[in-house]
C-alpha positions as CSV (number, residue, x, y, z in Angstrom):
1,M,14.3,7.7,5.8
2,A,10.9,6.2,5.4
3,G,7.5,7.6,6.0
4,N,4.9,10.1,4.7
5,A,6.1,13.1,2.9
6,V,4.3,16.3,2.0
7,N,5.0,17.3,-1.6
8,S,3.9,20.0,-3.9
9,G,0.8,19.4,-6.0
10,T,-0.3,16.0,-4.6
11,S,-0.5,16.7,-0.9
12,T,-3.5,18.5,0.7
13,I,-3.6,20.7,3.8
14,K,-6.4,22.0,5.9
15,C,-7.0,24.7,8.5
16,S,-9.2,24.1,11.6
17,Y,-11.1,27.3,10.8
18,G,-11.0,27.2,7.0
19,S,-13.9,26.2,4.9
20,A,-12.1,23.8,2.5
21,P,-8.9,21.8,2.3
22,V,-6.4,22.9,-0.4
23,P,-3.3,21.6,-2.2
24,F,0.1,22.3,-0.7
25,L,1.9,24.6,-3.2
26,N,5.2,25.6,-4.8
27,V,8.0,24.0,-2.9
28,E,11.1,26.2,-3.6
29,N,14.5,24.8,-4.4
30,P,16.6,23.3,-2.9
31,S,14.3,20.5,-1.9
32,Y,14.3,16.8,-1.8
33,M,12.2,14.8,-4.3
34,V,9.3,12.5,-3.6
35,G,9.2,10.5,-6.8
36,E,9.2,13.3,-9.4
37,T,7.7,16.1,-7.2
38,P,9.5,18.3,-4.7
39,G,8.9,17.6,-1.0
40,G,8.4,20.3,1.6
41,T,10.4,21.4,4.6
42,I,9.4,23.6,7.6
43,G,10.6,26.6,5.6
44,N,7.7,26.2,3.1
45,A,5.1,28.1,5.2
46,I,4.8,31.3,3.1
47,P,1.2,32.5,2.8
48,F,-0.1,32.4,-0.8
49,T,3.2,30.9,-2.0
50,N,3.1,27.5,-0.1
51,I,-0.1,27.9,1.9
52,P,-3.1,29.2,-0.2
53,T,-6.3,30.5,1.1
54,F,-8.7,28.0,2.8
55,G,-11.8,29.6,1.4
56,Q,-13.5,31.4,4.3
57,C,-12.1,32.0,7.8
58,M,-14.6,30.8,10.4
59,C,-12.5,32.0,13.4
60,M,-14.4,34.6,15.4
61,D,-11.1,35.9,16.8
62,N,-10.2,37.1,13.3
63,P,-11.1,40.9,13.3
64,E,-12.4,40.6,9.7
65,N,-15.3,38.5,11.1
66,A,-16.5,41.3,13.3
67,A,-19.5,41.9,11.0
68,F,-20.5,38.2,11.0
69,D,-23.4,38.7,13.5
70,E,-25.0,41.3,11.1
71,T,-24.2,39.7,7.7
72,G,-23.9,36.0,8.5
73,V,-21.0,35.9,6.1
74,Y,-17.5,34.8,7.1
75,A,-14.5,36.8,5.9
76,P,-12.2,35.4,3.2
77,C,-9.3,33.3,4.6
78,V,-6.0,35.2,4.6
79,P,-3.4,32.9,6.1
80,V,-0.9,34.5,8.5
81,T,1.8,31.9,9.2
82,E,5.4,31.7,10.2
83,S,6.7,28.1,10.2
84,W,5.7,24.5,10.3
85,I,6.2,22.7,13.6
86,P,7.8,19.3,12.9
87,D,6.7,16.2,14.7
88,E,10.1,14.5,14.1
89,P,12.7,17.2,13.7
90,N,15.4,14.6,13.3
91,I,14.2,13.8,9.7
92,T,15.9,16.6,7.8
93,F,17.0,17.6,4.3
94,Q,19.8,20.2,4.0
95,G,19.4,21.0,7.7
96,L,15.6,21.7,7.6
97,P,13.1,19.2,9.1
98,V,10.9,17.7,6.4
99,L,7.1,18.1,6.4
100,D,5.2,14.9,7.2
101,K,1.6,13.9,8.0
102,A,2.1,15.0,11.7
103,T,3.5,18.4,11.0
104,K,1.4,21.4,12.1
105,C,1.5,25.2,11.3
106,M,-0.3,27.8,13.3
107,C,-2.2,30.7,11.8
108,D,-2.1,34.0,13.7
109,W,-5.9,34.1,13.6
110,G,-6.1,30.9,15.7
111,G,-6.3,28.2,13.2
112,E,-4.2,25.0,13.2
113,I,-3.0,24.0,9.7
114,S,-2.5,20.3,9.3
115,V,-1.7,17.8,6.6
116,E,-4.7,16.0,5.3
117,T,-3.0,13.8,2.7
118,A,0.7,13.0,2.2
119,S,2.6,10.7,-0.1
120,E,3.5,7.3,1.4
121,I,7.0,6.6,0.4
122,G,9.7,4.1,1.2
123,D,12.6,6.5,1.1
124,F,13.2,10.2,0.7
125,V,15.4,10.7,-2.3
126,S,17.8,13.7,-2.2
C-alpha cells in the first residue's frame, strides 16, 4: 500500500474552528509502522489521547462561547470526537482503515478536523 500515512509525533492535524494546528498523538498498539513511528487508524480519535486541544475554539455554536460578545475571548478548545472518516476505507491494517491525508474527523461543536501534514511513504509496513 503506497500513499500518505498519519503517524504519531510527526503528523499534524487542524480543526476548522481551532486556533492552532497540533501534532497527532499517541497511537495505541496494535498499529502499523511508518518507518519507526506508529501509524494511525480510524480508531485513534480519542480526545486528549490522540487528538489534543487546538488552543481556542472559535465556533460560536459551542455553548462555552456564549460570553464571547461580552468578553471578546474564545473558550478553550475541548475536542468532542467519535471516529475518523476514511477517504479510502479499503486501505486497512488489522481490519481498521488507516489514517491518510484525506481522512476527516468531526467535532461535536461543529469543527472539521483534518490532516495538515502526513508522512509520504512507499509502503505501509506491518
